[in-house]
C-alpha positions as CSV (number, residue, x, y, z in Angstrom):
1,X,55.4,126.9,4.5
2,X,56.4,123.3,4.8
3,X,56.2,121.0,1.8
4,X,56.0,117.3,2.5
5,X,56.3,114.9,-0.4
6,X,55.0,111.3,-0.3
7,X,55.8,108.7,-3.0
8,X,53.7,105.6,-3.5
9,X,54.9,103.1,-6.1
10,X,57.3,105.7,-7.4
11,X,61.1,105.8,-6.8
12,X,61.8,109.2,-5.3
13,X,64.2,111.4,-7.4
14,X,65.9,114.7,-6.7
15,X,64.7,116.0,-10.1
16,X,61.0,115.3,-9.3
17,X,61.3,116.6,-5.7
18,X,62.9,119.8,-7.0
19,X,60.2,120.2,-9.7
20,X,57.4,119.6,-7.0
21,X,58.9,122.3,-4.7
22,X,59.3,124.7,-7.5
23,X,55.9,124.2,-9.0
24,X,54.1,124.4,-5.6
25,X,56.2,127.4,-4.6
26,X,55.4,129.2,-7.8
27,X,51.7,128.5,-7.6
28,X,51.0,129.5,-4.0
29,X,54.2,131.4,-3.0
30,X,52.4,134.7,-2.4
31,X,50.1,132.9,0.1
32,X,53.0,131.0,1.9
33,X,52.6,132.9,5.1
34,X,48.9,132.0,5.4
35,X,49.5,128.3,4.7
36,X,51.0,126.1,7.3
37,X,51.8,123.0,5.3
38,X,51.5,121.4,1.9
39,X,51.3,117.7,1.4
40,X,52.1,116.3,-2.1
41,X,51.2,112.7,-2.9
42,X,52.8,111.3,-6.1
43,X,51.6,107.8,-7.1
44,X,51.8,105.3,-9.9
45,X,48.3,103.9,-10.1
46,X,49.6,100.7,-11.6
47,X,52.3,100.4,-9.0
48,X,55.0,100.5,-11.7
49,X,54.0,97.0,-12.9
50,X,52.7,98.1,-16.3
51,X,52.3,101.3,-18.2
52,X,49.0,102.7,-19.2
53,X,47.2,105.9,-20.0
54,X,46.7,108.3,-17.1
55,X,48.5,106.0,-14.7
56,X,50.4,108.8,-12.9
57,X,48.6,110.8,-10.1
58,X,49.4,113.8,-8.1
59,X,47.3,114.9,-5.1
60,X,48.2,118.1,-3.3
61,X,46.7,119.3,0.0
62,X,47.3,122.8,1.2
63,X,46.5,123.6,4.8
64,X,45.6,127.2,5.4
65,X,45.9,128.4,8.9
66,X,42.6,128.1,10.8
67,X,40.7,126.6,7.8
68,X,39.9,123.2,6.2
69,X,42.5,121.8,3.8
70,X,42.3,122.5,0.1
71,X,42.9,119.5,-2.1
72,X,43.4,119.1,-5.8
73,X,44.5,116.2,-8.0
74,X,45.7,115.6,-11.5
75,X,46.2,112.4,-13.5
76,X,48.2,111.8,-16.6
77,X,51.0,110.0,-18.4
78,X,54.0,112.0,-17.0
79,X,55.0,112.8,-13.4
80,X,56.2,116.3,-14.2
81,X,53.1,117.1,-16.2
82,X,50.7,115.9,-13.4
83,X,52.7,117.8,-10.8
84,X,52.5,121.0,-12.9
85,X,48.8,120.6,-13.5
86,X,48.0,119.9,-9.9
87,X,50.1,122.9,-8.8
88,X,48.2,125.2,-11.2
89,X,44.9,123.9,-9.9
90,X,46.0,124.4,-6.4
91,X,47.1,128.0,-7.2
92,X,43.6,128.8,-8.5
93,X,41.9,127.1,-5.5
94,X,44.0,128.8,-2.9
95,X,43.6,132.2,-4.6
96,X,39.8,131.7,-4.7
97,X,39.8,130.6,-1.0
98,X,41.6,133.8,0.2
99,X,39.6,136.1,-2.1
100,X,36.4,134.7,-0.5
101,X,37.9,135.4,3.0
102,X,39.0,138.9,2.1
103,X,35.5,139.6,0.7
104,X,33.8,138.9,4.0
């Protein structure tokens, strides 16, 4: 499973990149052989010009093999928190997707 991280209005950092890879890996690791790629988009909605409530956003798209992408997003005040929240949502969505496939 390939994880691609995109930053918009955010200075990339090793700590955040490591946190993203760890959170995504933990959330969907057991499905990693059935997912071809994961794209993570981290963005400051105010472009870093001013602080405000819920101005950090994380969008994660998982691309299961032979299926449409699964996308989730989370907004909040802290990059680590929004990444963790989005990864948890992704874990639930991916699990539900594969449970439906196995039920057919």
